C-alpha positions as a LaTeX table, in Angstrom:
\begin{tabular}{lrrr}
\hline
Residue & $x$ (\AA) & $y$ (\AA) & $z$ (\AA) \\
\hline
Unk1 & 123.71 & 132.35 & 88.35 \\
Unk2 & 121.94 & 134.95 & 86.35 \\
Unk3 & 122.96 & 138.34 & 83.97 \\
Unk4 & 119.64 & 139.64 & 84.44 \\
Unk5 & 119.27 & 140.22 & 81.30 \\
Unk6 & 116.93 & 142.77 & 79.84 \\
Unk7 & 113.92 & 141.40 & 78.47 \\
Unk8 & 113.94 & 137.39 & 77.66 \\
Unk9 & 117.80 & 135.63 & 76.30 \\
Unk10 & 116.54 & 134.61 & 73.09 \\
Unk11 & 116.13 & 137.99 & 72.82 \\
Unk12 & 119.16 & 139.23 & 73.03 \\
Unk13 & 122.25 & 138.30 & 70.77 \\
Unk14 & 125.83 & 137.06 & 71.09 \\
Unk15 & 128.44 & 138.79 & 71.36 \\
Unk16 & 130.18 & 135.64 & 69.96 \\
Unk17 & 128.41 & 134.97 & 66.33 \\
Unk18 & 128.19 & 137.74 & 65.19 \\
Unk19 & 129.50 & 136.91 & 61.26 \\
Unk20 & 128.83 & 132.95 & 62.68 \\
Unk21 & 127.47 & 132.77 & 58.42 \\
Unk22 & 130.84 & 134.40 & 56.94 \\
Unk23 & 132.06 & 131.34 & 58.30 \\
Unk24 & 133.22 & 128.67 & 56.75 \\
Unk25 & 132.06 & 125.83 & 58.16 \\
Unk26 & 134.77 & 123.92 & 60.42 \\
Unk27 & 135.45 & 126.94 & 62.60 \\
Unk28 & 131.86 & 127.92 & 62.83 \\
Unk29 & 131.73 & 124.28 & 64.09 \\
Unk30 & 133.92 & 124.96 & 66.85 \\
Unk31 & 132.62 & 128.44 & 67.96 \\
Unk32 & 129.71 & 126.54 & 68.33 \\
Unk33 & 131.25 & 123.61 & 69.95 \\
Unk34 & 132.66 & 126.41 & 72.26 \\
Unk35 & 129.91 & 127.96 & 73.02 \\
Unk36 & 128.70 & 124.41 & 74.84 \\
Unk37 & 131.29 & 124.55 & 76.80 \\
Unk38 & 130.32 & 127.76 & 78.63 \\
Unk39 & 127.32 & 125.24 & 79.71 \\
Unk40 & 129.63 & 123.49 & 81.98 \\
Unk41 & 130.85 & 126.13 & 83.30 \\
Unk42 & 127.19 & 126.99 & 84.23 \\
Unk43 & 125.83 & 123.71 & 85.40 \\
Unk44 & 129.27 & 123.77 & 88.03 \\
Unk45 & 127.88 & 127.20 & 89.95 \\
Unk46 & 124.10 & 125.18 & 90.50 \\
Unk47 & 125.89 & 122.22 & 91.85 \\
Unk48 & 124.85 & 123.45 & 95.71 \\
Unk49 & 121.50 & 124.12 & 94.20 \\
Unk50 & 122.20 & 120.40 & 92.58 \\
Unk51 & 123.15 & 118.52 & 95.35 \\
Unk52 & 119.48 & 119.76 & 97.62 \\
Unk53 & 117.19 & 118.99 & 94.53 \\
Unk54 & 119.33 & 114.51 & 94.91 \\
Unk55 & 119.28 & 114.66 & 98.76 \\
Unk56 & 115.41 & 116.84 & 98.91 \\
Unk57 & 114.63 & 114.38 & 96.63 \\
Unk58 & 115.63 & 111.36 & 98.05 \\
Unk59 & 114.65 & 111.90 & 101.78 \\
Unk60 & 111.09 & 112.29 & 99.87 \\
Unk61 & 111.05 & 109.08 & 98.40 \\
Unk62 & 112.54 & 107.82 & 101.82 \\
Unk63 & 109.49 & 109.28 & 103.28 \\
Unk64 & 106.99 & 107.48 & 101.53 \\
Unk65 & 106.43 & 109.88 & 98.22 \\
Unk66 & 107.10 & 110.61 & 94.91 \\
Unk67 & 108.61 & 112.65 & 92.47 \\
Unk68 & 106.90 & 114.43 & 89.81 \\
Unk69 & 108.40 & 115.43 & 86.88 \\
Unk70 & 106.53 & 118.24 & 85.19 \\
Unk71 & 106.67 & 120.86 & 81.32 \\
Unk72 & 104.91 & 120.95 & 78.83 \\
Unk73 & 106.37 & 121.63 & 74.76 \\
Unk74 & 110.56 & 119.57 & 75.00 \\
Unk75 & 110.23 & 120.72 & 78.93 \\
Unk76 & 107.88 & 117.30 & 78.61 \\
Unk77 & 110.01 & 114.75 & 76.77 \\
Unk78 & 112.64 & 115.41 & 79.06 \\
Unk79 & 110.47 & 114.75 & 82.34 \\
Unk80 & 108.84 & 111.97 & 80.49 \\
Unk81 & 111.84 & 109.89 & 78.78 \\
Unk82 & 113.75 & 110.58 & 82.83 \\
Unk83 & 111.30 & 109.24 & 84.79 \\
Unk84 & 111.29 & 105.80 & 81.95 \\
Unk85 & 114.84 & 105.50 & 81.75 \\
Unk86 & 114.73 & 105.80 & 85.86 \\
Unk87 & 115.04 & 101.87 & 86.74 \\
Unk88 & 114.11 & 99.15 & 83.91 \\
Unk89 & 111.34 & 98.06 & 85.89 \\
Unk90 & 108.10 & 99.97 & 86.44 \\
Unk91 & 107.24 & 99.77 & 90.08 \\
Unk92 & 109.67 & 103.50 & 90.92 \\
Unk93 & 108.38 & 106.31 & 92.02 \\
Unk94 & 109.41 & 108.97 & 89.24 \\
Unk95 & 106.85 & 110.18 & 87.52 \\
Unk96 & 107.21 & 112.17 & 84.47 \\
Unk97 & 104.42 & 114.01 & 82.94 \\
Unk98 & 103.56 & 115.92 & 79.67 \\
Unk99 & 101.31 & 119.36 & 79.07 \\
Unk100 & 98.93 & 117.61 & 76.89 \\
Unk101 & 99.61 & 113.59 & 77.28 \\
Unk102 & 102.74 & 111.26 & 76.79 \\
Unk103 & 100.47 & 110.57 & 73.56 \\
Unk104 & 98.97 & 113.95 & 72.90 \\
Unk105 & 100.65 & 115.52 & 69.78 \\
Unk106 & 102.29 & 119.01 & 68.18 \\
Unk107 & 97.85 & 121.00 & 68.64 \\
Unk108 & 96.76 & 119.68 & 71.30 \\
Unk109 & 101.05 & 119.85 & 73.37 \\
Unk110 & 99.77 & 123.61 & 72.50 \\
Unk111 & 97.00 & 123.92 & 74.30 \\
Unk112 & 97.33 & 122.00 & 77.19 \\
Unk113 & 100.21 & 124.69 & 77.44 \\
Unk114 & 99.00 & 127.23 & 77.92 \\
Unk115 & 95.97 & 125.69 & 80.26 \\
Unk116 & 96.91 & 127.37 & 84.31 \\
Unk117 & 94.17 & 125.61 & 85.36 \\
Unk118 & 95.33 & 121.90 & 83.82 \\
Unk119 & 98.24 & 121.75 & 85.18 \\
Unk120 & 96.64 & 122.11 & 88.50 \\
Unk121 & 94.33 & 118.77 & 86.99 \\
Unk122 & 96.89 & 117.36 & 86.21 \\
Unk123 & 98.36 & 117.09 & 89.68 \\
Unk124 & 94.73 & 116.51 & 91.00 \\
Unk125 & 94.42 & 113.58 & 88.87 \\
Unk126 & 97.36 & 112.01 & 90.11 \\
Unk127 & 97.19 & 112.20 & 93.73 \\
Unk128 & 99.87 & 114.46 & 94.12 \\
Unk129 & 99.79 & 115.13 & 97.86 \\
Unk130 & 102.03 & 117.25 & 100.49 \\
Unk131 & 104.79 & 114.08 & 100.37 \\
Unk132 & 105.42 & 114.23 & 97.37 \\
Unk133 & 108.37 & 116.07 & 95.78 \\
Unk134 & 108.08 & 118.22 & 91.98 \\
Unk135 & 110.86 & 119.32 & 89.68 \\
Unk136 & 109.62 & 121.70 & 86.99 \\
Unk137 & 110.98 & 121.76 & 83.74 \\
Unk138 & 110.07 & 125.47 & 81.75 \\
Unk139 & 113.24 & 127.82 & 80.01 \\
Unk140 & 111.41 & 130.31 & 79.51 \\
Unk141 & 109.80 & 130.40 & 83.65 \\
Unk142 & 106.30 & 131.36 & 81.75 \\
Unk143 & 104.32 & 128.59 & 80.84 \\
Unk144 & 101.44 & 129.14 & 82.24 \\
Unk145 & 100.55 & 124.86 & 82.77 \\
Unk146 & 103.85 & 123.73 & 84.91 \\
Unk147 & 103.11 & 127.41 & 86.31 \\
Unk148 & 99.31 & 125.39 & 87.04 \\
Unk149 & 101.25 & 122.09 & 88.97 \\
Unk150 & 103.63 & 124.35 & 90.45 \\
Unk151 & 101.59 & 127.27 & 92.31 \\
Unk152 & 99.14 & 123.72 & 93.12 \\
Unk153 & 102.18 & 121.63 & 94.57 \\
Unk154 & 103.22 & 125.47 & 96.30 \\
Unk155 & 99.27 & 125.38 & 98.09 \\
Unk156 & 99.61 & 122.56 & 99.67 \\
Unk157 & 103.34 & 122.87 & 100.85 \\
Unk158 & 105.24 & 119.92 & 98.87 \\
Unk159 & 108.86 & 120.40 & 98.32 \\
Unk160 & 108.53 & 122.23 & 95.27 \\
Unk161 & 111.87 & 122.79 & 92.45 \\
Unk162 & 112.29 & 124.53 & 89.08 \\
Unk163 & 114.87 & 124.24 & 85.97 \\
Unk164 & 114.80 & 127.48 & 84.20 \\
Unk165 & 117.08 & 129.42 & 82.42 \\
Unk166 & 115.91 & 132.58 & 84.41 \\
Unk167 & 115.24 & 134.23 & 87.70 \\
Unk168 & 113.33 & 136.85 & 86.82 \\
Unk169 & 109.72 & 134.12 & 87.00 \\
Unk170 & 106.66 & 134.58 & 88.73 \\
Unk171 & 107.43 & 130.93 & 89.24 \\
Unk172 & 111.24 & 130.80 & 90.55 \\
Unk173 & 109.22 & 132.49 & 93.32 \\
Unk174 & 107.95 & 129.15 & 94.46 \\
Unk175 & 110.31 & 127.22 & 94.47 \\
Unk176 & 112.41 & 125.70 & 97.46 \\
Unk177 & 115.27 & 125.10 & 94.94 \\
Unk178 & 115.49 & 127.41 & 91.54 \\
Unk179 & 117.76 & 126.08 & 89.13 \\
Unk180 & 118.00 & 128.98 & 86.17 \\
Unk181 & 121.97 & 128.26 & 85.23 \\
Unk182 & 123.59 & 131.20 & 82.87 \\
Unk183 & 125.32 & 129.19 & 79.77 \\
Unk184 & 124.77 & 132.49 & 77.92 \\
Unk185 & 123.03 & 134.18 & 74.82 \\
Unk186 & 122.02 & 131.33 & 72.22 \\
Unk187 & 124.73 & 130.90 & 69.34 \\
Unk188 & 121.57 & 131.82 & 67.18 \\
Unk189 & 118.74 & 133.80 & 68.48 \\
Unk190 & 115.70 & 131.88 & 68.27 \\
Unk191 & 117.36 & 128.50 & 67.16 \\
Unk192 & 114.56 & 126.62 & 69.73 \\
Unk193 & 117.69 & 126.54 & 72.81 \\
Unk194 & 119.97 & 124.36 & 72.44 \\
Unk195 & 121.75 & 125.52 & 75.04 \\
Unk196 & 119.45 & 126.71 & 77.71 \\
Unk197 & 118.36 & 122.27 & 76.30 \\
Unk198 & 121.61 & 120.93 & 77.21 \\
Unk199 & 121.66 & 122.23 & 80.64 \\
Unk200 & 118.47 & 120.92 & 81.05 \\
Unk201 & 119.31 & 117.82 & 80.21 \\
Unk202 & 122.30 & 117.90 & 82.26 \\
Unk203 & 120.68 & 118.73 & 85.29 \\
Unk204 & 118.41 & 115.50 & 85.19 \\
Unk205 & 120.30 & 113.63 & 84.82 \\
Unk206 & 122.68 & 114.43 & 87.74 \\
Unk207 & 119.24 & 114.14 & 89.48 \\
Unk208 & 118.06 & 110.56 & 87.74 \\
Unk209 & 121.78 & 109.25 & 88.73 \\
Unk210 & 122.19 & 110.55 & 92.08 \\
Unk211 & 118.97 & 109.32 & 93.44 \\
Unk212 & 119.06 & 106.67 & 91.90 \\
Unk213 & 122.74 & 105.66 & 93.28 \\
Unk214 & 120.84 & 107.21 & 97.28 \\
Unk215 & 118.28 & 104.51 & 96.77 \\
Unk216 & 120.02 & 101.80 & 96.47 \\
Unk217 & 120.16 & 101.13 & 92.59 \\
Unk218 & 123.90 & 101.52 & 92.28 \\
Unk219 & 126.64 & 99.54 & 93.57 \\
Unk220 & 130.45 & 101.06 & 92.97 \\
Unk221 & 130.00 & 102.20 & 89.95 \\
Unk222 & 127.45 & 99.45 & 88.85 \\
Unk223 & 123.68 & 99.50 & 88.08 \\
Unk224 & 121.52 & 97.09 & 90.11 \\
Unk225 & 118.16 & 96.93 & 89.61 \\
Unk226 & 118.69 & 95.65 & 86.08 \\
Unk227 & 115.95 & 92.82 & 85.85 \\
Unk228 & 116.26 & 89.79 & 82.70 \\
Unk229 & 113.99 & 91.23 & 81.15 \\
Unk230 & 115.45 & 89.16 & 77.84 \\
Unk231 & 118.12 & 87.73 & 77.26 \\
Unk232 & 119.13 & 90.82 & 76.07 \\
Unk233 & 119.13 & 91.57 & 80.18 \\
Unk234 & 119.46 & 88.54 & 81.08 \\
Unk235 & 123.53 & 88.96 & 80.05 \\
Unk236 & 123.72 & 92.09 & 81.75 \\
Unk237 & 123.04 & 90.56 & 84.91 \\
Unk238 & 124.87 & 88.13 & 84.09 \\
Unk239 & 127.55 & 90.51 & 83.79 \\
Unk240 & 127.11 & 93.08 & 86.57 \\
Unk241 & 127.27 & 90.68 & 89.32 \\
Unk242 & 131.12 & 89.29 & 87.40 \\
Unk243 & 131.66 & 93.05 & 87.75 \\
Unk244 & 130.64 & 93.48 & 91.36 \\
Unk245 & 132.15 & 90.43 & 92.38 \\
Unk246 & 134.60 & 88.63 & 90.74 \\
Unk247 & 133.25 & 85.18 & 90.33 \\
Unk248 & 133.28 & 83.75 & 87.15 \\
Unk249 & 130.29 & 82.50 & 84.62 \\
Unk250 & 128.81 & 79.56 & 85.81 \\
Unk251 & 128.72 & 81.57 & 89.42 \\
Unk252 & 126.87 & 84.58 & 88.39 \\
Unk253 & 124.11 & 82.15 & 86.68 \\
Unk254 & 124.08 & 80.26 & 89.64 \\
Unk255 & 123.30 & 82.77 & 92.02 \\
Unk256 & 121.49 & 84.53 & 90.06 \\
Unk257 & 119.07 & 81.16 & 89.22 \\
Unk258 & 118.93 & 81.03 & 92.64 \\
Unk259 & 117.97 & 83.90 & 93.55 \\
Unk260 & 114.88 & 84.00 & 90.85 \\
Unk261 & 117.30 & 86.68 & 88.67 \\
Unk262 & 117.18 & 89.03 & 91.24 \\
Unk263 & 120.88 & 90.79 & 90.43 \\
Unk264 & 121.48 & 92.58 & 93.65 \\
Unk265 & 120.44 & 88.99 & 96.06 \\
Unk266 & 122.29 & 87.28 & 94.09 \\
Unk267 & 125.39 & 89.91 & 94.36 \\
Unk268 & 124.76 & 89.43 & 97.77 \\
Unk269 & 125.38 & 85.40 & 98.23 \\
Unk270 & 128.42 & 85.68 & 96.06 \\
Unk271 & 130.50 & 87.98 & 98.25 \\
Unk272 & 128.51 & 86.93 & 102.00 \\
Unk273 & 127.72 & 82.80 & 101.73 \\
Unk274 & 124.51 & 84.06 & 102.64 \\
Unk275 & 121.82 & 81.35 & 100.94 \\
Unk276 & 119.38 & 83.62 & 98.55 \\
Unk277 & 116.14 & 83.45 & 101.92 \\
Unk278 & 118.43 & 84.99 & 104.05 \\
Unk279 & 120.31 & 87.68 & 101.93 \\
Unk280 & 116.79 & 88.80 & 100.22 \\
Unk281 & 115.31 & 88.89 & 103.12 \\
Unk282 & 118.46 & 91.01 & 105.12 \\
Unk283 & 118.02 & 93.43 & 101.40 \\
Unk284 & 114.18 & 93.78 & 102.41 \\
Unk285 & 115.60 & 94.94 & 105.63 \\
Unk286 & 117.13 & 97.76 & 104.45 \\
Unk287 & 114.65 & 99.02 & 101.73 \\
Unk288 & 117.39 & 97.32 & 98.85 \\
Unk289 & 120.35 & 99.42 & 100.06 \\
Unk290 & 123.47 & 97.03 & 98.64 \\
Unk291 & 126.29 & 98.59 & 100.41 \\
Unk292 & 124.15 & 98.00 & 104.13 \\
Unk293 & 122.99 & 94.63 & 103.63 \\
Unk294 & 127.33 & 93.93 & 102.54 \\
Unk295 & 128.33 & 95.90 & 105.80 \\
Unk296 & 125.41 & 94.13 & 107.99 \\
Unk297 & 126.55 & 90.94 & 107.01 \\
Unk298 & 129.32 & 92.41 & 107.48 \\
Unk299 & 128.91 & 92.59 & 110.72 \\
Unk300 & 127.35 & 90.15 & 112.16 \\
Unk301 & 129.71 & 87.86 & 110.56 \\
Unk302 & 131.99 & 89.21 & 112.90 \\
Unk303 & 130.70 & 89.37 & 115.84 \\
\hline
\end{tabular}
């Protein structure tokens, strides 16, 4: 996956875009769009390792651990956003850490990113332990704060994954799972590494989506862990229950009301005829996995 270039990829010039400043706007944009397609090819080459990432993250959660995403600067912001988007509630096992903290401004973030010891301290502050999994985000693979966090997690014997641009870094040597998609040189050298960032984001999206599926937050292709926190989400719940069960709007509202607006319980009630208490108990016995609970309920009825 790595072309093992001399010097960093930022320093490499893309031979396909040397005349980009002379192109008409449409041709310029077509070239940029064509370059983005190389990201998809690079991700395809990484799919086996991404599968390992999702499976290890799922095993971590099922064994009572947390998946901790860490990064500095833009990578740290991506870590925070992925953790926030993972689930609509705050009771889940995906955590995002940004060097300097979520409220840090640019200069403070930069100082924190350069502090190796702080990377260790920030993991200790959340009581990171061997049952947890660290997913480090570092395009260059050389950020001191991220390297400190990686070294600490590795020293504890925790699962460690690294999403980076290059396999040739000290940080890469600490990772059990290394994801280093090579999408080639950027269209414009030194322009904030958009292809590398896009590759990173696609892997994070796969991780979050795959983990949501593996932890029972998805039934069929519907997200079923949504909460009725406001009118918008209450309507979303109704639509999901209707889509999952092919019931009427009134039936969906009635089931949700009986289940205290717990989406998975309402779906299980409508698909099996169970009352709310039995549906919720069956889901609890199966760690909230609606598909497994549904299979168990049908097996009991068949017996």
